[in-house]
N, CA, C and O atoms as a GROMACS GRO file, in nm:
protein
  268
    1MET      N    1 -11.865   5.675  -2.066
    1MET     CA    2 -11.844   5.817  -2.056
    1MET      C    3 -11.741   5.856  -2.161
    1MET      O    4 -11.643   5.785  -2.185
    2SER      N    5 -11.764   5.969  -2.221
    2SER     CA    6 -11.678   6.013  -2.328
    2SER      C    7 -11.648   6.162  -2.313
    2SER      O    8 -11.737   6.242  -2.284
    3VAL      N    9 -11.522   6.198  -2.334
    3VAL     CA   10 -11.481   6.338  -2.334
    3VAL      C   11 -11.409   6.364  -2.465
    3VAL      O   12 -11.319   6.290  -2.503
    4ASN      N   13 -11.449   6.469  -2.533
    4ASN     CA   14 -11.395   6.503  -2.664
    4ASN      C   15 -11.245   6.531  -2.658
    4ASN      O   16 -11.196   6.586  -2.559
    5LYS      N   17 -11.172   6.494  -2.762
    5LYS     CA   18 -11.028   6.517  -2.767
    5LYS      C   19 -10.993   6.665  -2.774
    5LYS      O   20 -10.879   6.702  -2.747
    6LYS      N   21 -11.089   6.749  -2.810
    6LYS     CA   22 -11.064   6.893  -2.815
    6LYS      C   23 -11.046   6.952  -2.675
    6LYS      O   24 -10.993   7.062  -2.661
    7ILE      N   25 -11.091   6.880  -2.573
    7ILE     CA   26 -11.081   6.928  -2.436
    7ILE      C   27 -10.936   6.933  -2.389
    7ILE      O   28 -10.897   7.027  -2.320
    8GLY      N   29 -10.856   6.835  -2.425
    8GLY     CA   30 -10.717   6.834  -2.380
    8GLY      C   31 -10.654   6.698  -2.405
    8GLY      O   32 -10.711   6.611  -2.471
    9HIS      N   33 -10.534   6.683  -2.352
    9HIS     CA   34 -10.462   6.557  -2.364
    9HIS      C   35 -10.527   6.449  -2.280
    9HIS      O   36 -10.620   6.477  -2.204
   10ALA      N   37 -10.479   6.327  -2.292
   10ALA     CA   38 -10.538   6.212  -2.223
   10ALA      C   39 -10.540   6.231  -2.072
   10ALA      O   40 -10.636   6.192  -2.006
   11VAL      N   41 -10.435   6.289  -2.017
   11VAL     CA   42 -10.429   6.309  -1.872
   11VAL      C   43 -10.541   6.402  -1.827
   11VAL      O   44 -10.606   6.377  -1.726
   12VAL      N   45 -10.563   6.508  -1.900
   12VAL     CA   46 -10.668   6.605  -1.867
   12VAL      C   47 -10.805   6.541  -1.882
   12VAL      O   48 -10.891   6.557  -1.796
   13ARG      N   49 -10.826   6.468  -1.990
   13ARG     CA   50 -10.956   6.403  -2.013
   13ARG      C   51 -10.985   6.299  -1.905
   13ARG      O   52 -11.099   6.289  -1.859
   14ASN      N   53 -10.885   6.222  -1.865
   14ASN     CA   54 -10.905   6.121  -1.761
   14ASN      C   55 -10.937   6.187  -1.626
   14ASN      O   56 -11.020   6.136  -1.551
   15ARG      N   57 -10.873   6.299  -1.597
   15ARG     CA   58 -10.903   6.372  -1.473
   15ARG      C   59 -11.048   6.421  -1.474
   15ARG      O   60 -11.117   6.413  -1.372
   16LEU      N   61 -11.091   6.472  -1.588
   16LEU     CA   62 -11.230   6.518  -1.600
   16LEU      C   63 -11.328   6.403  -1.581
   16LEU      O   64 -11.429   6.418  -1.514
   17LYS      N   65 -11.297   6.288  -1.640
   17LYS     CA   66 -11.385   6.173  -1.625
   17LYS      C   67 -11.394   6.129  -1.479
   17LYS      O   68 -11.502   6.095  -1.430
   18ARG      N   69 -11.281   6.131  -1.408
   18ARG     CA   70 -11.282   6.096  -1.266
   18ARG      C   71 -11.368   6.194  -1.187
   18ARG      O   72 -11.444   6.153  -1.099
   19GLN      N   73 -11.356   6.323  -1.217
   19GLN     CA   74 -11.436   6.423  -1.148
   19GLN      C   75 -11.584   6.404  -1.175
   19GLN      O   76 -11.666   6.412  -1.084
   20VAL      N   77 -11.619   6.380  -1.300
   20VAL     CA   78 -11.761   6.362  -1.334
   20VAL      C   79 -11.816   6.237  -1.266
   20VAL      O   80 -11.928   6.239  -1.215
   21ARG      N   81 -11.739   6.128  -1.264
   21ARG     CA   82 -11.782   6.007  -1.194
   21ARG      C   83 -11.803   6.034  -1.046
   21ARG      O   84 -11.901   5.987  -0.988
   22ALA      N   85 -11.713   6.109  -0.984
   22ALA     CA   86 -11.726   6.141  -0.842
   22ALA      C   87 -11.849   6.227  -0.816
   22ALA      O   88 -11.920   6.206  -0.718
   23ILE      N   89 -11.876   6.322  -0.904
   23ILE     CA   90 -11.994   6.407  -0.890
   23ILE      C   91 -12.121   6.322  -0.903
   23ILE      O   92 -12.215   6.339  -0.825
   24ILE      N   93 -12.124   6.234  -1.000
   24ILE     CA   94 -12.241   6.149  -1.020
   24ILE      C   95 -12.260   6.055  -0.902
   24ILE      O   96 -12.373   6.036  -0.856
   25ASP      N   97 -12.152   5.996  -0.852
   25ASP     CA   98 -12.163   5.905  -0.738
   25ASP      C   99 -12.213   5.976  -0.613
   25ASP      O  100 -12.289   5.918  -0.535
   26SER      N  101 -12.173   6.101  -0.593
   26SER     CA  102 -12.216   6.173  -0.473
   26SER      C  103 -12.356   6.232  -0.487
   26SER      O  104 -12.416   6.270  -0.387
   27THR      N  105 -12.408   6.239  -0.608
   27THR     CA  106 -12.537   6.303  -0.632
   27THR      C  107 -12.652   6.204  -0.642
   27THR      O  108 -12.761   6.232  -0.591
   28PHE      N  109 -12.632   6.091  -0.706
   28PHE     CA  110 -12.740   5.997  -0.733
   28PHE      C  111 -12.741   5.881  -0.634
   28PHE      O  112 -12.639   5.844  -0.577
   29ASN      N  113 -12.862   5.827  -0.615
   29ASN     CA  114 -12.877   5.702  -0.540
   29ASN      C  115 -12.846   5.587  -0.633
   29ASN      O  116 -12.869   5.595  -0.754
   30LYS      N  117 -12.795   5.481  -0.577
   30LYS     CA  118 -12.763   5.363  -0.659
   30LYS      C  119 -12.890   5.294  -0.707
   30LYS      O  120 -12.887   5.221  -0.807
   31GLU      N  121 -13.003   5.315  -0.636
   31GLU     CA  122 -13.128   5.250  -0.673
   31GLU      C  123 -13.197   5.316  -0.792
   31GLU      O  124 -13.285   5.256  -0.854
   32GLN      N  125 -13.159   5.439  -0.825
   32GLN     CA  126 -13.223   5.508  -0.935
   32GLN      C  127 -13.180   5.448  -1.068
   32GLN      O  128 -13.062   5.427  -1.092
   33ASN      N  129 -13.278   5.422  -1.152
   33ASN     CA  130 -13.249   5.371  -1.286
   33ASN      C  131 -13.262   5.487  -1.383
   33ASN      O  132 -13.372   5.523  -1.425
   34LEU      N  133 -13.150   5.545  -1.418
   34LEU     CA  134 -13.149   5.660  -1.507
   34LEU      C  135 -13.049   5.639  -1.618
   34LEU      O  136 -12.944   5.578  -1.599
   35ASP      N  137 -13.084   5.690  -1.734
   35ASP     CA  138 -12.990   5.700  -1.844
   35ASP      C  139 -12.963   5.848  -1.863
   35ASP      O  140 -13.056   5.927  -1.878
   36MET      N  141 -12.836   5.884  -1.863
   36MET     CA  142 -12.803   6.025  -1.871
   36MET      C  143 -12.680   6.043  -1.959
   36MET      O  144 -12.588   5.962  -1.957
   37ILE      N  145 -12.681   6.150  -2.034
   37ILE     CA  146 -12.565   6.187  -2.114
   37ILE      C  147 -12.511   6.317  -2.055
   37ILE      O  148 -12.583   6.416  -2.042
   38VAL      N  149 -12.383   6.315  -2.020
   38VAL     CA  150 -12.318   6.433  -1.965
   38VAL      C  151 -12.215   6.480  -2.066
   38VAL      O  152 -12.125   6.406  -2.103
   39ILE      N  153 -12.229   6.603  -2.110
   39ILE     CA  154 -12.136   6.661  -2.206
   39ILE      C  155 -12.049   6.761  -2.130
   39ILE      O  156 -12.098   6.858  -2.074
   40VAL      N  157 -11.919   6.735  -2.130
   40VAL     CA  158 -11.825   6.821  -2.059
   40VAL      C  159 -11.779   6.932  -2.153
   40VAL      O  160 -11.729   6.905  -2.262
   41ARG      N  161 -11.797   7.055  -2.110
   41ARG     CA  162 -11.756   7.172  -2.188
   41ARG      C  163 -11.627   7.230  -2.132
   41ARG      O  164 -11.582   7.190  -2.024
   42ASN      N  165 -11.568   7.323  -2.205
   42ASN     CA  166 -11.442   7.384  -2.162
   42ASN      C  167 -11.454   7.457  -2.029
   42ASN      O  168 -11.357   7.465  -1.954
   43LYS      N  169 -11.572   7.510  -1.999
   43LYS     CA  170 -11.594   7.581  -1.873
   43LYS      C  171 -11.567   7.490  -1.753
   43LYS      O  172 -11.523   7.537  -1.648
   44PHE      N  173 -11.594   7.361  -1.769
   44PHE     CA  174 -11.571   7.264  -1.663
   44PHE      C  175 -11.424   7.263  -1.621
   44PHE      O  176 -11.394   7.246  -1.503
   45LEU      N  177 -11.334   7.281  -1.716
   45LEU     CA  178 -11.191   7.283  -1.688
   45LEU      C  179 -11.151   7.403  -1.604
   45LEU      O  180 -11.062   7.394  -1.519
   46GLU      N  181 -11.216   7.515  -1.628
   46GLU     CA  182 -11.178   7.641  -1.564
   46GLU      C  183 -11.225   7.651  -1.420
   46GLU      O  184 -11.173   7.733  -1.344
   47GLN      N  185 -11.322   7.569  -1.381
   47GLN     CA  186 -11.379   7.577  -1.247
   47GLN      C  187 -11.323   7.468  -1.158
   47GLN      O  188 -11.273   7.367  -1.206
   48ASP      N  189 -11.333   7.490  -1.027
   48ASP     CA  190 -11.288   7.387  -0.933
   48ASP      C  191 -11.399   7.284  -0.911
   48ASP      O  192 -11.512   7.301  -0.958
   49TYR      N  193 -11.365   7.180  -0.839
   49TYR     CA  194 -11.457   7.068  -0.818
   49TYR      C  195 -11.585   7.113  -0.748
   49TYR      O  196 -11.694   7.073  -0.788
   50GLU      N  197 -11.573   7.195  -0.644
   50GLU     CA  198 -11.690   7.238  -0.568
   50GLU      C  199 -11.788   7.317  -0.654
   50GLU      O  200 -11.909   7.299  -0.643
   51THR      N  201 -11.736   7.402  -0.740
   51THR     CA  202 -11.822   7.480  -0.830
   51THR      C  203 -11.891   7.389  -0.930
   51THR      O  204 -12.010   7.405  -0.958
   52ASN      N  205 -11.817   7.294  -0.984
   52ASN     CA  206 -11.877   7.198  -1.079
   52ASN      C  207 -11.984   7.114  -1.012
   52ASN      O  208 -12.088   7.086  -1.073
   53LEU      N  209 -11.960   7.072  -0.888
   53LEU     CA  210 -12.059   6.995  -0.814
   53LEU      C  211 -12.185   7.077  -0.791
   53LEU      O  212 -12.296   7.028  -0.809
   54LYS      N  213 -12.168   7.203  -0.752
   54LYS     CA  214 -12.282   7.291  -0.729
   54LYS      C  215 -12.362   7.311  -0.858
   54LYS      O  216 -12.485   7.306  -0.856
   55ASP      N  217 -12.293   7.333  -0.969
   55ASP     CA  218 -12.360   7.352  -1.098
   55ASP      C  219 -12.435   7.225  -1.141
   55ASP      O  220 -12.546   7.234  -1.194
   56PHE      N  221 -12.374   7.109  -1.118
   56PHE     CA  222 -12.438   6.983  -1.155
   56PHE      C  223 -12.565   6.961  -1.073
   56PHE      O  224 -12.667   6.918  -1.127
   57LYS      N  225 -12.558   6.989  -0.944
   57LYS     CA  226 -12.677   6.974  -0.859
   57LYS      C  227 -12.787   7.071  -0.901
   57LYS      O  228 -12.905   7.036  -0.899
   58TYR      N  229 -12.748   7.193  -0.939
   58TYR     CA  230 -12.846   7.290  -0.987
   58TYR      C  231 -12.917   7.239  -1.112
   58TYR      O  232 -13.039   7.247  -1.122
   59LEU      N  233 -12.840   7.185  -1.206
   59LEU     CA  234 -12.900   7.132  -1.329
   59LEU      C  235 -12.989   7.011  -1.301
   59LEU      O  236 -13.094   6.995  -1.363
   60LEU      N  237 -12.947   6.927  -1.208
   60LEU     CA  238 -13.028   6.811  -1.172
   60LEU      C  239 -13.160   6.854  -1.110
   60LEU      O  240 -13.265   6.798  -1.142
   61ASN      N  241 -13.157   6.953  -1.023
   61ASN     CA  242 -13.281   7.004  -0.964
   61ASN      C  243 -13.371   7.066  -1.070
   61ASN      O  244 -13.493   7.052  -1.064
   62LYS      N  245 -13.311   7.133  -1.166
   62LYS     CA  246 -13.388   7.193  -1.275
   62LYS      C  247 -13.457   7.085  -1.359
   62LYS      O  248 -13.572   7.102  -1.400
   63ILE      N  249 -13.387   6.975  -1.384
   63ILE     CA  250 -13.445   6.864  -1.459
   63ILE      C  251 -13.560   6.800  -1.380
   63ILE      O  252 -13.664   6.769  -1.437
   64ASN      N  253 -13.539   6.781  -1.250
   64ASN     CA  254 -13.641   6.717  -1.168
   64ASN      C  255 -13.766   6.802  -1.154
   64ASN      O  256 -13.876   6.748  -1.141
   65LYS      N  257 -13.753   6.933  -1.157
   65LYS     CA  258 -13.869   7.023  -1.149
   65LYS      C  259 -13.953   7.017  -1.274
   65LYS      O  260 -14.075   7.036  -1.268
   66GLU      N  261 -13.891   6.989  -1.388
   66GLU     CA  262 -13.963   6.985  -1.515
   66GLU      C  263 -14.046   6.857  -1.530
   66GLU      O  264 -14.137   6.853  -1.612
   67LYS      N  265 -14.016   6.754  -1.452
   67LYS     CA  266 -14.088   6.627  -1.465
   67LYS      C  267 -14.228   6.636  -1.415
   67LYS      O  268 -14.302   6.538  -1.418
   0.00000   0.00000   0.00000
């Protein structure tokens, strides 16, 4: 997982990575074999965890509908 240095200092980037990992762990089954690239944008910083989780689930459902 990678977060661009333009997002913030190391502490901020590490916090974002922890949040993204938590969102992914709560959303996916361990049995699913998926390769995914998650790009964290500045908007992610401005929102709370619950909003980010809701947005991530919305995007995941959108991806699954297209299959």
